N, C-alpha and C positions, 0 to 999 in steps of 0.2 A: 528257726524258720519261722515261728512266730515272729521272734524280734525285726527282722525283715518287713513284714506286713505292719506291724506297729509303728514301725521307723515312717515305710512308705505313707499310711495312715497320716502321722505327725507331719510329715513335710507337703504331704498336699495340701491339709490343712494350716500349714502356713504359707504356703502360694496364696492360698484362696482370700485367707486371710487379708496377707500382706501385701498382695499384687497388687489389687484396688487402690489401695491405699498408695502405694511408692508411685505406681502411674497420674495420678491424680497429684502429685510431687512435680513428677518430669511436663505435664500441661501447665500449671503455676509456673513452674523454671521457662517452660517457654512462650508463656503472655510475657511477662516479666523482660526476658530477650526482647520479643516484638517491640512492646513499648520503648528499650531504650534505642532499641534501633530507630524507628520514628522520633524519639528526642533527639537524636543526633543529625534531622535535618530537619532545623526549626524556620528556614526558609520555604521548605515545599510541603511540609505538614506539622498542622497542630493542634495535640492531643485535648480535647475539650474533657473529657472524661473519661477515666474509667472504674472499674472496680471487678472483685472477683471471689469466689468463695468455695470453701473447698469440701468434699464430703467422703464417706468410704468411698459409694459404689458410683457417685454421681459428683463435679464436680459443673462451676460455669464464670465466664466470664462477660465485663459491656465493657465496650469499647467505644467513643465517640470522635471523628475525626473531621479538623478543615483540612481539604486538601486544596492547594493553592493553582490558580492559573499554569498552563504550561508557559506562557510570556510573562516578563520580568513584568510586565506594566498592567499586567490582565486584573484588576481587580476583583474579578468573580472567584466566585471559590467553592468547591465543591464538601458537599456534607457526607457525612460517612457514618452509621452506627451499625456496630456487628457486634450482636447478641449469640455467644457460642454456650450450648448444651453439652457437656463431655462427659460421657459414659464408660465406663471403664468396670467390668466385671465379669465373673463366671459367665451368666446368662449369655454374654458375646462373645464369650472364648468357646463355649460349648457351642455354639447353633447351626455350627455344622458347613460353617463357609472352609473355602481352603483356596487359599491359605488361611488360617483362623483369624480373625478381626481382633486383634489386641485392643482399640481403640475408636470410638467413633465420635465426633464432634459435626454436630448441628447448628447449622450458623442461619441466624435470618440477616441477611441484610438490607439494609435501606438506605434509597442514597436518593439527596434533594442535590438542585440547583446545577444540576446541569444544560451545559448552554450548549446548543449549536447555531453556527453561524450567526451568533449574540442573541438569540431567543434561547427560553428557558425550554427545557423539554422530559417530559416526566420520564421515570426511571422506576418499571414496577419492582417490587420488594423479590428478593431472587433467596430462595433457600437453598442450601448448600450443606452435602454429607458427605464428610471426610472420613475415609475409613484405613485406619494405623496397621498394617496386618504382620503377622509374624516372622517374613522372608524383608522385612521393610518397605515396601511395597506400600507406597499409598494411591487412593481410590480417592478420586474427588466428581463426586454428581452434581448437579446443580439445575434444577426447578423454577421456574415461573410459571402462576396461571395466566391465562389468556385474560388480556382489559384494554382497556381503552381513556384516552381522555382525549375531550374536544380540544380543537388548536382556536386559541383566541387571537388579538389582535398583538398580543404583547406575547403570547407563550405557542407555541410551537406543537399540535395535538400527533396522538400517536397512538394506532391499535396494533393491538400483535398476537397472533395468537398462542399455545401453552410451548412452552420454550423449555426442551430439555437437551440433557448434554454429562460427557462422562468424561476424563481424565485420568490413565493410570500410569503413573509412575514409578521407576523399579529402584532396587537400589543405590543401581549408581547414577541416579536423575536422568534415566534414560527414558525414553516415554513408550512404553507399550501396546499402547490404543490411545486413539481422542474420539468423540465422534461429537456433535451438535444436531439439531434439530429441530427449525421454524417453520410452519406452517404456512404464519401468513405475519408479514410487518408490512406498516404504511406510516410514514409520518409525512408530516401536511402543513399548511400554513393555514391559515384563515384564506386564501385564495386561491391555493391549488395545491396536490401531492407533489412533494419533495423527492422523498423516497416508496420503494416499493418492493418489497422480495415474497414471492409465493414460491411453496414448497423448497424451504432452502435444507439443504444436507452436506453438512461438512465431514470429513472424515481424513486420519490421519493413520495410514500404512507402516511400521518401521519393516524393516526389510534388514538383516543383519551385512548382506553383501553391498546390496543398491541405496544405500540409505532409508531415508523416510518417502515416505509419498501419502502427498496431499489428495484429496478430490474434495471437490464444489460445485453441487447441483443442484439448479436452480429452475423451475417451470417457466417463470419470468422474471425478471430485472428491470428497473426503472433507474435512474438516478448515477450518480444527489444531484439535482436540480437545485443551483443557488437562488436563495429568497427571488433576488432582484435579476433573475436570468432575463427574462421579459426585456427590459431594460436595458440590456448589451449585445451589438448586434455579432457582437465574435465570440457570442460565449461558446466554448466546449462543453457547457455541462448538459444533461437533458440526456444520455446517453439509457438505451433502452436493450434488451437481449429478451429472447426467446427459447427455452431448451436448451439455457446453456448450459456450458460444462468443462470446467476446469480441471486439468491436473498436473499437480505441480511435486517433481521428484528432486529430492536434494542427497548432495553428498560430502563428505570433509575428507579430504586428504590433505598432510602435512599442514593443518590449519589453514588455508584455504577450500572453497566452495566452488563445486558444481552443481550448477541448477538446469533443469528440463522442465518446458512448462509447454503446454499444448492448452491452448483456451477454442471453444468450435462451440457456433449457436445456430440453431437452424434458421432465425430470422433476429437480427439486430440494427440499426439506427443511431444516428443524434443528430436534432435539429431534424431538417426536411428531408436529410438523408434515408434510404429503407435499404438496405440489404439482407441478403439469404446465403445459406449456406457457409457462414463466416468461418475462420477457420487459420491460429495465429500461432506456431511454432517458437520457441524462443528457447536458447541452449547456451549458457553463459559459462566459462570454464576458472578456474583458477583464481577467483575473486576472494579478496580481503576483506571481508564483514566492515572492519572495521573504515577503511578508504571507501568502499566503495559505499555508505550511508555519510563521509564525510563529502564525498563527489555530488551526492544527489542533492543534498541541502545547496550547494555548492552552484551546481545547475539549477536547480530552483529558481532561487534568490539571479541569475542571469538573464533567466529565461522573460522573468517581470521586471526585473528591469529594460528589458530590449523590447519587450511583447512589443510594442507600437514604433521604435525603433526600425524595426526590421522591414517593416513596410515602405519606411524610404531609403532604402539601402540600394543603390544601383547594380551593385557589384553581386555575380549569382554566388560569389564562393562568399561572404561576409558572414551571411551564421555558423557556415561548416570553419572559416577561420576563429569564429567567436567559442563555438561548442566543444569542439575536437580537444583544445586542452583540461578545458575540465575533464572531458569522457578518457582520454587518454588518464589521468590523474586517477580516477577512481579505477579504472581496471588494470593500472597497474603494467604487470605483465598476463592481464587474461585475456578472453576471449571472447565476442558477445557476436550471438548469430540469430536472427531473424531469417526466420524460414522454416513453412511456407507463412506469406503471410497473401490470402487470396479471402475476397467479398465479390458479390455478384451485387451489380445495380440494377436496376432494370434498364440501365443500357449499356452492360454488358460485364464481365469480368476486371476488378481493381486486383492486379498480382503484382508482389511484391518479393525482394528478398535482401538483406543488408550481412555481410560480414565483416566484423571490425575486432582488430585486434592489435596487441601494441608488441614489438618483438621487445626480447632483452636488451638492458643498453650494452653497448660493446665501445669501445677506444677511439678515437675518429681522431684522422691526422689531423685536424685543425680545431679549434676552436669554434662552439656551436652557441648560439641563444639557446634560452630556453624554449621558446615556441618552436622554433626552429630545427630543433634537435626532436620535439614531440612529433612534427609531421615526417618527417626522414624516419619515426621511427613504426609511427601508424600506419598498418594497412586495413585499405578497407577497398571493398567488391559489393557493389550492389545493382540493382535491375529497379526498373517501377516501367508498368503497364497502366493505363487505364483507359478509359474512355475518356476523349476530349469535354466534355461535358461536364463529367465530374472534376475534372481536373481547372476549369472553370469557377466551380463552386468552389473549391476546398481554397484553392490562392484567392476568392475574395474573400473567402472566409478568414484566412491568415492578415491579409490587410486591413483589414477592420476589427485583427484579437482586442479586446479590450474597450473598443470605441462604445460609447451610450449618445443619445437614445436612439433606438433603431428609427429609421428615418428612410423613404422611398426614394427619395434623391439620393444617399449615401451609397445604398445597397446599389444603384446603378453606376452612379461614379466608381465603386468598386470593381463593380464587372468589366465594365468598360479596362479599368486600370487593367486587368488582368489580362484582359485580352491581349493589350497590346505589350503586355510581357513575354505571355506566352509565340507571338507574331516574334517576338524579336529575338527569344529563343531559339525560336525552327529558323528564323534566318541565320542567325551567326552558330548553325551545326550543333546546337549543344541537345536539341530535343529531334526528335521525329514524329508524323504527324501521317498517319497512311491508316485508307476504309475509316476515319473517326474516331481513331485511337494515337493516343501519346504515349511515347516509348521515349526512356532515357536510360541509359547505362553511368554508373561512375565509379573510377579505381583510380586511389592513393597508394602509392609504393614510392620508395627510396625518395620521398618531395616533388613525387612527380604526379600533377593533376590530370585527370583526360576526362570529359564528361560527354558520354554520345560518342566516345574516340577520337575528342576534339583536345587539345593540350591546352588548359588552361595557368596560365598566370598562377600561382599565391604570392600573398606578401611576405608571408611568413618565412618565405624561401629566400628572399631580398632583405631580410631583417625589420620588414616593419608587422606590425600585427594589426589586425581591422579594428578591435579597439581602439587603437591610438591613431587612425588616420583622423586628419582635423575635420571638422566638418564640411568647412569651405570644398576640400576637395571631395568631396562625394557627391553624387550626380543628385540633383536635387529631385523628389518627387513629389508633385501637388496633387492633390484629390478635387478637384470643384467641387461644391456645393452648393445647389441652388444659384445666390448671387454671389456669395463668398468663394475663399479657397481656404482647403484648409491643406496646413502644413504640419505634418507630423513632425514633432522635437526630439532630436535624436541624441541630446543629451544625456 
C-alpha cells in the first residue's frame, strides 16, 4: 500500500513539474506554426517582427504584422501587434473551473491604420483571454474599455462604450455559445455622424436539431451613411431603425444551407421616408454557400454597372431579364422566399411578398440557350401593394440612383418621369390603382411572364438577352434639367 501511495506522489510531482514545461513547448510550437502560415501568404500579410520566450510556468510571444488592403491596388495596409502572455501551471489547473483550464493566453491586440471609406479610423486596444480546457474546448473572451477619438478633416472620429464578448468552441470546432454587447458606438466625420448604434446585443444559440440561432437587438441603429451622401441624389445610405430586432436561424443538410430570418423594428426609415411596425421575413432553402457568395458578387457588379442605365430602359422587363440569370445561378436549385414584407407609412401600409425558386434541370426536347433555360426553370410568385405617393417617391429615387449633385430641378424632373411611367403602366394593365393605392402581381413559370394578370413577352424566350439589345432599339428616356437635357448612358 505504501508503494502505491509513493508512486502516486511521484507521478503527481512529475505531472506538476513537467506538465507546465510541456504545455509551454506546445505553445511555442503553435506560435511557430502561426508564423509559418502567415509567411506562406506574402502578398496579404507581412511579418514585421516577432519574438518569444519560454518559462517554466509562464511563456510569452510578440508579433507585428502588416495586412494589405482587400483590393490588390489598395496601397493602404493595417498594422497589427499581438502581445501574448501564456500561463500554464498547477494554480490554473486547480482553480476550481469545470472543465479544468489547462492553458490561458492573455492577448493585448493593438490595431492601427484601419480605413473606412478612404479615411483612417481609430480602433480601441482589445484585451483577449483564451482558455484551453481539459475537454479540448476553447473559450475566448474579449474586452475593450470605453473610449473616444475626435474626428478631423482627414480622419474619422469614434466614440464607444465598453465592449464585452465571449466565444466558446467545442472539440469538434462547433460553437457552443457566443455573445457580444456594446452599449454605444458612433462613427462620425468632421461634418456629421456616419454610423450610430445604441445598446447593441448579439448572441448565438446552437441547437442540435434546428442548427444555430443568431439574435441581434439594438435600441437604435443609424447608418451606414456615405461621407458624401448629401451630394448624391439617389443615395440609399442613411438607414435608421429604433427597437431593432433580428433573428437568424441556420441549418445544414447534405452540404447545403437553410436560412430563416425575421427582422422587426418599431420605427425605421431611409432618407425622407419614415415607417412604423416594420417586419421582414426571409426563408432560403438548399443554398450552396460558395455558389451564393459568387452570385452575390456578380449581382453587386451588375447593379453597379447598370445603376444609371436602368433609368433609361423603356421595357419593364429589362431589370428582371438582366438580374434573374445571376440570381438563378446563385440559388442553384434552391429557393428564396420574402414573406412577410410590411412597412407602415404615414399614408398607409406597404405590403409585399416574393417567392423565387429554380426547378431541377431536366432533359429538353430541343436545345435551348442558357438564358432561355434559366427562364424556363425559374419560378416567381410575387405581390406588391403600397400608397401611390410612396410609389412615386421610390420610383423617383430609382431613376436618380447614383446621380449628383442634389438639384431641385432634377428632383422635379425625376418625379414627373415617375408619374409618367406609373400612368403608362396603369393604362397598359401592369398595375392597378384604387383608393390611392398601387397594386400589382408578378408570376413566372415555364417561360411565361404575367404582370398583374397580363402576359408580357420576354426577350430571353425569343433567344435575345436584355443586355444584348442594341441601344438604338431601346426607347430613349430623357430627363430635362433646367435648360438642358440629361441622357443617361446605357453602355
